[in-house]
N, C-alpha and C positions, 0 to 999 in steps of 0.2 A: 261611936263612931256614925256619922250621919252620911246617907247616902244625896245624891243626887235624886229630889222628884223628877228629872226629865230624865232616867236612866228608863220610865215605865214606860215612853214610847219606843225608846230604841228595843226595848224588849220586845214590846208588841212585830217590830218591822221584823224582826228575827221568827218569830213564831212566823208571821205571816209568809216573810219566803219559805219556807218548811213546807206550810201547807197549799201554795200554791205549784210548788216543785213537785210534791206530791199526788194531790187530785189529778195529775193527768193517767194516773195509775185505774183510777176508780173503774173498779169492774172490771180490771184485765186480767187478771189471776194473776200478778205478779208481786206477790208481798213482797221479795226481796228488794227487786226494782225499788218499790213505792218509797220503800226503808229508803236505800240508797239516794234516794234524791233529795229524802225527807234530811237527811244529815249532810248533805253535799252544800243545801240550801242555808241551813241553819249555818252549817262551821264558817260560808263564806260570809255570810249575814254579819255574824259575830265579828269578823275582820273591820267592819266601820264600827264595834260600840266602842268610847271610850274607857275601856280597864282594861284588870290586869285578874281575867276571870281567871281558877282553876275548876275541871272538872271534875264536884267528888260525887254524881251519881249518873252514871252513862249510861247505853243502852244495854247492861248485863249481857255475860256470855253464856244465860243461859238458853237464850234464842241464837245463839252465833250470829247476831247481828252483826250489818256495818257499823260501828261507833264511832260514837264522839266519848272517846277511851277516858275513862279516871284516868285523872292525873294529867290529862291533856291542858297545856294551857292556853288560853283563847282570847279573846280580842284586842284592839287596837292602843292599849292605853300603854302611859310611859311612867317612867319613876314617878311621878308626885302623882299618879290618879290613883284609885282604891285600888286592894286586895280584893275580891271576893270569891265567894262558892258559888257552884252555878249547877243547877242540877237540872238533865234535860232531857225528855224523850219527846226525839225530831216528828215522832209518827206514833202515838200511845193508840191503837188498834190497826198493827199490817194486816191482819187476816180480814178486818170488815173492808177497809179499801178494797183489797183484791176482789172482796165481792161485792162490791161497791153495794155495800151494810149501813144504820145509821150508825154516830156516835165515836166516829173517829178525828182525834185531833193532835195538833201538835203545840208543846206544854215544854215552860221553860218556870221553876224554881232560883232567885237569887237573895245571898245574904251576902254582909262582912263575914271573912273569911274564919272562918274555925267555926261560923254558923250552922253550919247544914250537917247533917248527921252522916258520916261516910258508910251507909251500909252496905252489906254484902248483898251480892246477887244471889238470895238465897230467898225463899218464900215468910211471911211476914206474917200474922194473925194480925188482924185489923177490927176497928171496930169506928165508924165516925156520926159523925149529927151534928146540928147547925145549930144556931148561936143560942137556940131558946130553951136549947136541951143542955149545953154546955154546963159540962157540970155534974152530969145527971149518971152519965154511963160508968159503967166500972167492966176492963175485958174479962174480969175473973170469975166474973160472977157469972151463973147462969145466963142464958140467952130469955127465960120468962121474966126473971127481974129488969132486965134491961129492956124489955120491949116494956113494963109497966112503970117503970120509972122516968120513960121517955113517955107515952104517955098522957101521963100525971101533968108532966111539964110542958107539954104543948097543949089540955088540957083536949085534950079526945082520949076518945076507948078503944083500946087495944083494938080491937075488929078494927079502926079508921086507921090506924098505923099502913105506913106503907114501909116495908122492908126489901133494899136491895142486895142480892146475892146473887155471884157468880154460879152460870151453872155447870156444874163441875161437880165428879163423883164424890170428891172430897167434900163437898157440903149438904149434902143429900139428910144426914142424920138434923144436921140444925134445921136446913129446910121443915123436914117433919116435925120438929117441934115447934118455931115458929106456925104454922099451920093448926094443930096441936092445939097454938096460943091465943090462934082467932085473927092470928094478924095477915094483911096482905103481901103479897111479895110478888116483886117487877124480878126478874133472873135475867142477866145478861151474860153474852158469850165473851166479849173481850172489848178492853178499856177500863180497867177501873180505878184509875182517876176522874177521868170523864164521870165516871158511879160515884166516886166518894164526894168529890166536888157539888155533884146532884142533891146533897141532903143540904147543902147550905143555900141553897134557892126556893122558899115556899112554893114558885109556880111549879115546879118538876114533879112538885107532888112526893117526893123520896122524903123520907123520914130519919130511918137508918140504915147505915153499911154495915154488912157483917159478914167476914170471911175470910182466908186466906188466899192472898196473892200476890205479888215482885215486893219486896222490902225495895228498891228503888221507885216504884214505883209510889210505894207508901210514903217517901220521903217527900215527893214534891207535892202529893193530897194534902198534907197536914200543912205544905208551907200555905196551901189554897186555902183551906180553914181555918188557918191561922188569919189571914188577912179577912176572911169574911166573918172572925169573930167565933169560928164553932170548936170542936172541937173531935180531936183524931186519937188515940191510944192503939198501942201494935207491942207487942210482942216477936222478937222473933222466932223462926217457924219453919227449921234445916231439917228437909224431907229424905237427907239422903246421909251416906256418912261422907260424901262428897261436899257437902253442902256445909254439913260442919266444921269439914278441912278446911273449908275455903272462909267462913268467919274467922278459924282460928288465924287463918294466913293475913287477916287482916284485921289482929289483934283482937280480937275477941276473946276472952276466958269465956269458960263454959258457964262460970256463975252469973256474966253479962251475956248472955243468950237468952238466958232466963228472965231476965227483967225486963218491967212494964215498961216501956218507953211512953213517957209524955209528949204531948206538943212542945216542950221547954227542951226538953232531949232530940227531938228531932229537926227540927226550925226555932234557936234560940231568941230569943229577944225579938224587938217590934221594926226592926229597920230588914225586912222582909217582902222582896217583891215576887208575882204572881200574873207570868201571862202566858193565855192558851186563843187558839187559832182553829177552827172548826174546819176540820180536812173535807168530812160527810156531816150532810146534815143531823142535828142531834137533840136530844132534852133541852140545852141549854144553849146551844150555835148553832147557826146554819152553815153550811157547808159551802165551799169552792163555788163560787156561778161564773161560769163562762157568757161573755156576753156581744161575743164577736166582735168584728172592729179589733181584734188584739188588748182584749180589755179587759177583766176578771172583777169580780165582787169576792170581800172575804170579811169574817164578822168574827172579832174577839173581844174579849176579858180581860182587862187589864185589872191587879189592886195591889195593895199598900197596906200594907199590917199597922202601919204609925200614923196614919191615917184613917184608915177602915175605907179608905176611897175605894170603890170597884166602879168603873168607866165597863161601859159596851161599847168597840166602836166599829164602824161599817165603813168600811175603804174600795175607793175603786183602784187597778191597778192599769195602767197599760204597759203590756206585756212587754212591746218592742221597748219602749223605753227602758228597761229594767234589763242592767248588765249582767248581774249573776242568773236575771232569770234566762237570760240571752245564752247564756255558757252554758248556762245548766241541760238546756232543749241542745245544742250541738254534743253535748257529750250522751245525754241521754235519751235524745233523737226525740 
């Protein structure tokens, strides 16, 4: 099944709308309001896209967030239009926006129906690298072995590697081991989609991501890295009886919870699209800039796995001519 390449630009319009809607809350300490604005913007923008989309990855219930809920039908397509899976995070980094911190983005992944993993809203163990280290990682191997393999693939000393890890108590032991091995570490607070994607671009200086984060975000990151030719491996890592039960409710047997998930398990085939727009300035994308005179600039990236094409898009928006944003401003003030 071949997807229309023009859908790429349509997806960027959706992430741009979510970013513009939520960026108004930068530094205002209102993470739920910022998230809701991003959700509303994304949902309304999808109403203009000629697809029959089904949300398979939404804003998981772990955060009790305003959701584009799993199973929601979105898009303006008719019976002759393609059925697709949609994975969304309208605002990856809600606290980042609330505090005015970097690396908040709006993201979407899309593939033909049945091609994106329907991951439960639990935690997931992850390891990710860019194209040059593809095929060299093993999520079940000790971190020391992975550091050595990635260093060899990149023709670097381990001391020159940069590993990005979320700054959480659950990672203190692996951080200790990475430091003992001699590698450099870049800690981040929120936004593990952006962190994983950073491994795919050499100019970010990030060579590998390791750690435990949200499973839904893992599927989105895997889709992006597939488009970039990188690699993402994962294992579900429920951290409570409630999360185990959530996996079972979604059809995961206990033996499947222990399975290593490859790129093909997470994002099947080559008809995978990914789009992201910066909300706050980050390593990869600039955030929304308000220019006065009812105008704003956005910076986005859109990728397609089939061609390996990666496009960076800078756009100027007239806010008083965008009906979705006008309506959202009336709603959210």
